[in-house]
C-alpha positions as CSV (number, residue, x, y, z in Angstrom):
1,M,267.1,99.2,21.0
2,T,269.2,102.0,22.4
3,T,270.2,102.0,26.0
4,P,267.8,104.3,28.0
5,Q,269.5,107.4,29.5
6,P,268.5,108.9,32.8
7,A,266.6,112.1,32.7
8,P,268.5,115.3,33.7
9,G,268.8,115.4,37.5
10,C,268.3,111.6,37.9
11,P,271.1,109.5,39.3
12,D,273.1,107.5,36.7
13,T,273.4,104.2,38.6
14,P,272.9,100.6,37.6
15,D,269.7,100.5,39.7
16,A,268.3,103.6,38.0
17,R,269.1,102.2,34.5
18,A,267.4,98.8,35.4
19,V,264.3,100.7,36.4
20,L,264.3,102.6,33.1
21,R,264.7,99.4,31.2
22,S,261.6,97.9,33.0
23,V,259.6,101.0,32.3
24,E,260.6,100.9,28.6
25,K,259.4,97.2,28.3
26,V,256.1,98.1,29.9
27,V,255.6,100.9,27.4
28,E,256.4,98.6,24.5
29,R,253.9,96.0,25.6
30,A,251.2,98.6,26.1
31,A,251.8,100.0,22.6
32,A,251.8,96.7,20.8
33,P,250.4,93.9,23.0
34,T,250.3,90.3,21.7
35,L,247.0,88.6,21.0
36,G,247.4,86.5,24.1
37,E,247.9,89.6,26.3
38,R,244.9,91.3,24.7
39,L,242.7,88.3,25.4
40,R,243.9,88.2,29.0
41,R,242.8,91.9,29.4
42,A,239.6,91.5,27.4
43,K,236.2,90.9,29.0
44,L,235.1,87.4,28.1
45,T,231.3,86.7,28.1
46,Y,228.8,84.0,29.0
47,A,228.3,83.0,25.4
48,S,231.9,82.0,25.1
49,R,232.2,80.1,28.3
50,H,232.5,76.6,26.8
51,V,235.2,77.4,24.2
52,V,238.2,75.7,25.8
53,P,241.1,77.2,23.8
54,L,239.9,80.7,24.8
55,H,240.1,79.9,28.5
56,A,243.1,77.6,28.4
57,G,245.5,80.2,27.0
58,Q,246.2,78.1,23.9
59,P,247.8,79.9,20.9
60,L,245.1,81.8,18.9
61,A,245.0,83.9,15.8
62,L,242.9,86.7,14.4
63,L,241.2,86.5,11.0
64,T,240.8,89.9,9.4
65,G,240.2,91.5,6.0
66,D,237.4,92.2,3.6
67,D,237.1,88.6,2.6
68,V,236.2,87.5,6.1
69,V,232.5,87.0,6.4
70,P,231.2,86.3,10.0
71,A,228.6,83.6,10.7
72,A,226.4,82.9,13.7
73,G,228.5,81.3,16.4
74,D,231.8,82.8,15.4
75,L,233.8,84.4,18.2
76,V,235.0,87.9,17.6
77,L,237.4,90.2,19.5
78,A,235.9,93.6,19.4
79,R,236.6,97.1,20.8
80,V,233.8,99.1,22.4
81,T,233.6,102.5,20.7
82,S,230.6,104.0,22.5
83,V,228.5,102.8,25.4
84,G,224.8,102.8,25.0
85,Q,222.0,100.5,26.1
86,H,224.3,97.8,27.4
87,T,226.6,99.3,30.0
88,W,227.9,95.9,31.1
89,V,228.6,92.4,29.9
90,E,228.0,89.1,31.7
91,L,231.2,87.3,32.3
92,P,231.4,83.4,32.2
93,T,231.2,83.5,36.0
94,G,227.9,85.5,35.9
95,R,229.4,88.7,37.2
96,H,228.3,91.9,35.5
97,A,231.4,93.7,34.3
98,R,231.0,97.4,33.3
99,V,232.2,98.3,29.9
100,F,234.0,101.5,28.9
101,A,234.9,103.0,25.5
102,G,238.2,101.4,24.5
103,D,237.5,98.1,26.3
104,E,238.0,94.9,24.3
105,V,235.4,92.2,24.6
106,V,235.0,88.7,23.3
107,L,231.5,88.1,21.8
108,A,229.7,85.6,19.6
109,Y,228.0,86.7,16.4
110,A,224.3,85.8,16.3
111,D,220.9,87.1,15.3
112,R,218.6,88.4,18.0
113,Y,214.9,88.5,18.2
114,A,213.6,90.4,21.3
115,P,210.3,92.4,20.9
116,D,211.1,94.3,24.2
117,A,214.7,95.0,23.1
118,F,216.4,94.6,19.7
119,L,215.9,92.9,16.4
120,A,219.3,92.3,14.9
121,H,221.2,90.2,12.3
122,V,224.7,88.9,11.8
123,P,226.4,91.4,9.5
124,E,228.1,90.4,6.2
125,D,231.4,92.0,7.1
126,L,233.7,92.8,10.0
127,G,232.6,96.4,10.0
128,P,231.2,98.3,13.0
129,C,228.1,96.8,14.6
130,D,226.5,96.5,18.0
131,L,226.5,94.7,21.3
132,V,222.9,93.5,21.3
133,A,222.8,91.3,24.4
134,A,224.9,91.5,27.6
135,G,225.5,87.7,27.5
136,G,227.9,88.4,24.6
137,I,226.1,88.8,21.3
138,A,227.4,90.9,18.4
139,A,225.1,91.8,15.6
140,R,223.8,94.8,13.6
141,V,220.5,96.3,14.9
142,D,217.6,96.5,12.5
143,A,214.9,97.8,14.9
144,A,214.5,98.5,18.6
145,H,211.8,98.9,21.2
146,A,211.0,102.5,21.9
147,S,212.3,102.1,25.5
148,M,215.8,101.1,24.3
149,A,218.7,103.6,24.2
150,A,221.0,103.5,21.2
151,P,223.0,100.3,21.2
152,T,226.5,100.0,22.5
153,R,228.7,100.3,19.4
154,I,231.6,98.0,18.8
155,E,234.4,97.7,16.2
156,P,235.4,94.2,15.5
157,V,239.2,93.6,15.6
158,G,238.9,90.1,14.0
159,L,237.5,86.6,14.2
160,L,239.2,84.4,16.7
161,A,240.8,81.2,15.2
162,D,243.0,78.4,16.5
163,G,246.7,78.0,15.6
164,T,245.8,76.4,12.3
165,G,243.5,79.3,11.3
166,R,240.2,77.4,12.0
167,R,237.6,79.7,13.3
168,L,236.5,79.3,17.0
169,R,232.8,78.5,16.7
170,L,230.5,77.6,19.6
171,R,229.1,74.5,17.9
172,D,232.6,72.9,18.1
173,W,232.5,73.2,21.9
174,T,229.2,71.8,22.9
175,T,228.6,69.9,26.2
176,V,225.2,68.5,25.0
177,R,224.8,66.4,21.8
178,P,221.8,67.4,19.8
179,R,219.4,64.5,19.1
180,Q,215.7,63.8,18.2
181,P,213.3,64.1,21.1
182,E,212.2,60.9,22.7
183,P,208.4,60.5,23.2
184,A,207.1,60.5,26.8
185,T,206.0,57.0,27.9
186,A,204.4,55.6,31.0
187,D,207.9,54.8,32.4
188,S,209.9,57.9,31.3
189,V,210.9,60.8,33.5
190,P,208.0,63.3,33.3
191,V,208.5,66.6,31.5
192,V,206.5,69.8,32.2
193,A,206.9,72.7,29.8
194,V,206.2,76.4,30.2
195,V,205.2,78.5,27.1
196,G,204.0,82.1,27.1
197,T,202.5,85.0,25.1
198,A,205.8,86.9,24.7
199,M,208.9,88.1,26.6
200,N,208.4,89.0,30.2
201,A,205.1,87.2,30.6
202,G,206.3,85.4,33.7
203,K,207.5,82.1,32.2
204,T,210.9,82.0,33.9
205,T,209.5,83.0,37.3
206,A,206.8,80.3,37.1
207,L,209.3,77.7,36.1
208,A,211.7,78.7,38.9
209,M,208.9,78.5,41.4
210,L,207.9,75.1,40.2
211,V,211.5,73.9,40.5
212,A,211.6,75.3,44.1
213,G,208.3,73.4,45.0
214,L,209.5,70.1,43.5
215,S,212.9,70.4,45.1
216,A,211.4,71.2,48.5
217,A,209.4,68.0,48.1
218,G,212.6,66.1,47.8
219,L,212.7,65.5,44.1
220,S,215.7,65.9,41.8
221,V,214.9,68.4,39.1
222,G,216.5,69.2,35.7
223,A,215.6,72.5,34.0
224,A,216.1,73.2,30.3
225,K,215.8,76.5,28.5
226,V,215.5,75.5,24.8
227,T,215.2,78.8,23.0
228,G,216.3,82.4,23.6
229,T,219.4,84.6,23.8
230,A,222.6,83.7,25.7
231,A,222.3,84.9,29.2
232,G,223.1,83.3,32.5
233,N,220.4,84.9,34.6
234,D,217.7,82.3,33.8
235,P,219.8,79.1,34.2
236,W,221.3,80.4,37.4
237,L,217.8,81.3,38.7
238,F,216.8,77.7,38.1
239,T,220.0,76.5,39.8
240,D,219.2,78.7,42.8
241,A,215.7,77.2,42.9
242,G,217.3,73.7,43.2
243,A,217.7,72.4,39.6
244,E,220.5,71.3,37.4
245,A,220.1,73.8,34.5
246,L,221.1,73.6,30.9
247,D,220.3,75.8,27.9
248,F,220.7,76.0,24.2
249,T,224.2,77.5,24.5
250,D,225.2,74.1,26.0
251,A,224.2,72.7,22.6
252,G,226.3,75.2,20.7
253,H,223.9,78.1,19.8
254,P,224.5,81.7,21.1
255,T,220.9,82.4,20.3
256,T,218.1,80.4,18.6
257,A,216.9,83.3,16.5
258,G,217.4,82.4,12.8
259,V,218.4,78.8,13.7
260,A,217.0,76.1,11.4
261,H,214.0,74.3,12.8
262,E,215.6,70.9,12.8
263,D,218.6,72.2,14.7
264,C,216.1,73.7,17.3
265,V,214.4,70.3,17.6
266,G,217.8,68.7,18.1
267,V,218.4,71.2,21.0
268,V,215.2,70.1,22.6
269,G,216.0,66.4,22.3
270,G,219.5,66.8,23.5
271,L,218.7,68.8,26.6
272,L,215.8,66.6,27.6
273,A,217.8,63.4,27.1
274,E,220.7,64.8,29.2
275,L,218.4,65.8,32.0
276,R,216.0,62.8,31.9
277,G,219.0,60.6,32.5
278,R,219.9,62.2,35.9
279,H,216.7,63.5,37.5
280,D,213.2,62.6,38.8
281,V,211.4,65.3,36.8
282,V,212.4,67.8,34.0
283,V,211.0,71.2,33.4
284,M,211.5,73.0,30.1
285,E,211.0,76.7,29.0
286,I,210.3,77.6,25.4
287,A,211.3,81.3,25.5
288,D,209.8,84.3,23.8
289,G,206.2,83.7,22.7
290,V,204.0,81.4,20.7
291,L,204.2,83.8,17.7
292,Q,208.0,84.1,17.6
293,R,209.2,82.1,14.6
294,E,211.5,79.5,16.1
295,S,209.4,79.0,19.3
296,A,206.1,78.8,17.2
297,A,207.7,76.1,15.1
298,L,208.7,74.1,18.1
299,V,205.2,74.4,19.7
300,A,203.6,73.2,16.4
301,D,206.0,70.2,16.0
302,P,204.4,66.9,17.1
303,R,207.8,65.5,18.0
304,V,208.3,68.2,20.7
305,R,204.7,67.9,21.9
306,A,205.1,64.1,22.2
307,A,208.2,64.5,24.4
308,V,206.3,66.7,27.0
309,D,203.6,65.4,29.4
310,G,202.0,68.7,30.0
311,V,202.4,72.5,29.6
312,L,201.7,75.6,31.6
313,F,200.9,78.8,29.7
314,A,202.1,82.1,31.0
315,A,200.6,85.5,30.2
316,G,200.5,89.1,31.3
317,D,196.7,89.5,31.2
318,A,193.5,87.4,31.2
319,V,192.9,87.6,27.5
320,G,196.4,86.4,26.8
321,A,196.1,83.5,29.2
322,L,192.8,82.3,27.8
323,G,193.8,82.8,24.1
324,G,197.1,81.1,24.6
325,A,195.7,78.1,26.4
326,E,193.2,77.6,23.7
327,R,195.9,77.9,21.0
328,L,198.0,75.2,22.6
329,A,195.0,73.0,23.1
330,A,194.2,73.3,19.4
331,L,197.7,72.1,18.6
332,G,197.2,69.0,20.8
333,W,199.0,70.0,23.9
334,R,197.8,68.9,27.3
335,V,197.4,72.3,29.1
336,L,197.8,71.9,32.9
337,G,197.0,75.5,33.8
338,V,197.7,79.1,33.2
339,T,200.1,81.3,35.1
340,G,202.3,84.4,34.7
341,L,202.3,88.0,35.5
342,F,198.5,88.3,35.4
343,T,198.2,86.3,38.6
344,A,199.6,89.3,40.5
345,S,196.2,90.9,40.0
346,P,193.2,89.4,41.9
347,L,190.8,91.0,39.4
348,A,192.7,89.4,36.4
349,V,192.7,86.1,38.2
350,R,188.9,86.3,38.8
351,E,188.3,87.2,35.1
352,T,190.3,84.2,34.0
353,E,188.8,81.8,36.5
354,E,185.3,82.7,35.3
355,R,186.1,81.6,31.8
356,A,189.0,79.1,31.9
357,V,188.5,75.3,32.0
358,V,192.0,74.9,33.5
359,P,193.4,76.0,36.9
360,V,194.8,79.4,37.4
361,L,198.2,78.8,39.1
362,A,200.0,81.7,40.8
363,S,203.8,81.3,40.7
364,T,203.8,81.6,44.5
365,D,201.5,78.5,44.7
366,L,203.9,76.6,42.4
367,A,206.7,77.1,44.9
368,Q,204.7,75.2,47.6
369,P,205.6,71.5,47.7
370,E,202.0,70.4,48.0
371,H,200.9,72.3,44.9
372,A,203.9,71.2,42.9
373,L,203.4,67.6,43.8
374,A,199.6,67.9,43.0
375,L,200.6,69.1,39.5
376,L,202.9,66.2,39.1
377,A,200.3,63.8,40.4
378,R,197.9,64.9,37.7
379,L,200.5,63.9,35.1
380,R,201.2,60.5,36.7
381,A,197.5,59.6,37.2
382,D,196.7,59.2,33.6
383,R,200.1,58.8,31.8
384,G,199.8,56.6,28.7
385,T,196.4,57.9,27.9
386,R,195.8,60.3,25.0
387,H,195.1,64.0,25.8
388,D,194.1,66.4,23.1
389,G,193.5,69.8,24.4
390,L,192.5,71.3,27.7
391,T,192.1,69.3,30.9
392,T,190.0,70.3,33.8
393,Q,191.2,70.4,37.4
394,P,190.3,67.2,39.3
């Protein structure tokens, strides 16, 4: 490296030359930063929050080339090439960080199934693809809801690997061990599930309100979200309501779309076992809707049903509430009531109450300790007896 020379008119002193040398080093680092420097500047995401080497500053490597085929759960360093639907990513802390063209981000490859957003799949190469969820999901969009803008486009730089060249995969950094669900018994911690017609039916709100009601009554509550797409907003909402919250990412899955059924069952069993061991009551959300493939398979699985004492069904309208409750009953679930967005409409509530054989429960009611405890009392009053189908309000 040649010794930098002062520009014409600048003083040629030792101090001036030292400043020039410092500037030259900064320019060199900016032109060719190391992987460690790039990762320190990159925006990490919620999906990657458990991967210790990424956050501990351990030596990492990049896997590149035409022979590198990504798989669900692989971590990728990618560059944003154009900003579209997703204008921010969710950091591991929960903060929403704006993204700009040229930014580098750390994402997890995964499929996504979201009727109100994107249908996307893990690509077969490291070619350009899309940011399909702000929680940190990279995939290639197949279809989109009409309300969606064009996806934010990314250009993968390479898969992240440890110093030995082994890929960083979320399943290697789980905090919850998958296991078979344990059936509910007369002595086990009660579990209440929430299922719904589709996305945005009011499941998460109803569950958070129930957590608030149970917590206000002095009970310790665990909350599990067993399917969906990596995002911190729901677990943190449950936390704010008073629960210890876990989700499928804690069991090593960035999303559950495309995940094998037995693996999804293992997520349910692992999260419930973890929370049952620490709390008085556990609530569980099965995301998306009863027609989504992975969620539908869980709802139909007798092992999952046996692990749950009762279920609330959330819907956006009266027909959805009635039909969904009947569908769950036909599968053998004990339906405690119907709730969801439709309860915001007095007319929809009246239509449902005229035809339903289960209570209509507004989410605001679930947040009241007396209503939350009454729901729990219905479970405890006849635990150990068989329930096939709908149950009437006492």
